[in-house]
C-alpha positions in Angstrom: 112.1 111.1 114.6 108.7 109.8 113.4 106.3 108.7 116.1 103.3 108.3 114.2 103.3 104.4 113.2 101.1 103.8 110.0 98.5 101.4 110.9 96.4 99.7 108.0 97.6 99.5 104.3 100.5 102.6 104.6 101.6 99.8 107.5 101.6 97.0 105.2 103.3 99.2 102.6 106.2 99.7 104.9 106.2 96.5 105.8 107.0 95.0 102.4 109.1 98.1 101.6 111.3 97.5 104.3 111.2 93.7 103.5 111.8 94.4 100.1 114.8 96.6 101.0 116.8 94.0 103.3 116.3 91.4 100.6 117.9 93.1 97.7 120.5 94.3 100.2 121.1 91.2 101.7 121.6 89.5 98.7 123.5 92.1 96.7 126.2 92.4 99.7 126.5 88.6 100.3 127.4 88.6 96.8 130.2 91.3 97.8 132.0 89.9 101.0 135.5 90.0 100.3 138.4 90.0 103.2 139.7 93.3 104.1 137.6 96.6 104.9 135.4 96.5 102.1 134.1 93.4 103.1 133.8 94.4 106.9 131.4 97.4 105.5 129.3 94.8 103.1 129.0 92.6 106.7 128.2 96.0 108.4 125.6 96.7 105.7 123.9 93.4 106.0 123.8 93.9 109.9 121.9 97.1 109.1 119.4 95.4 106.5 118.3 92.8 109.2 117.8 95.8 111.3 115.7 97.9 108.4 113.6 94.1 108.0 112.9 94.1 111.5 112.2 97.5 112.1 114.3 98.3 114.7 115.6 101.8 115.1 114.3 102.1 111.6 115.1 106.1 110.8 118.6 105.7 112.2 119.4 102.4 110.6 118.4 103.4 107.3 120.1 106.9 107.4 123.1 105.0 108.0 122.7 102.4 105.1 121.7 104.7 102.9 125.1 106.7 103.3 127.1 103.4 103.5 125.2 101.9 100.5 126.5 105.3 98.5 130.5 104.4 100.1 130.6 101.2 98.8 128.9 101.7 95.6 131.5 104.6 94.7 134.7 102.4 96.2 133.5 99.2 94.8 132.8 100.3 91.3 129.6 98.0 91.2 126.4 98.8 89.7 126.1 102.7 90.1 122.2 102.7 89.5 121.3 100.1 91.8 123.3 101.7 94.5 121.8 104.9 94.3 118.3 103.4 94.2 119.2 101.4 97.5 120.2 104.2 98.9 117.5 106.5 98.0 114.8 103.5 99.7 116.6 103.5 102.4 116.4 107.2 102.7 112.6 106.9 101.9 112.2 104.6 104.7 114.9 107.0 106.9 112.2 109.6 106.6 108.9 107.5 107.1 110.1 105.7 110.2 109.3 101.9 110.8 105.1 101.9 111.0 103.2 100.3 113.4 104.3 96.8 112.2 108.1 96.9 113.3 109.5 96.5 116.6 109.9 100.3 117.1 105.8 100.2 116.7 105.5 98.0 119.3 108.3 99.8 121.8 106.9 103.5 121.2 103.7 102.9 119.9 100.2 104.5 120.7 99.5 104.2 124.6 96.4 103.9 126.1 96.1 105.5 129.2 93.5 104.8 132.0 92.7 107.3 134.5 91.3 106.1 138.2 87.8 106.8 138.5 87.1 109.5 141.6 
């Protein structure tokens, strides 16, 4: 688990990357919603995309999304290059973490410790 939470330009880059991945996944999977278990899996990936965009449990959710996107791509016979690209980007976010500008950064970010004067 990455607990460094980059700030500044790196943190802003992670926000843009997370937002782009989330938006593309939502657009693509909303077009793939069908009845049955494949539609349920698409709905689950859409939920994971929202969590990626917010930056909540980013490393875990992004890794799970990468695996599910690859599975959906193989099963649904959709665009293999697009699915592989989204899975690779999700895996990259899983390795980098959410950054300082995420819910993970707010919950687990840097802490200031103040010692009492003696």
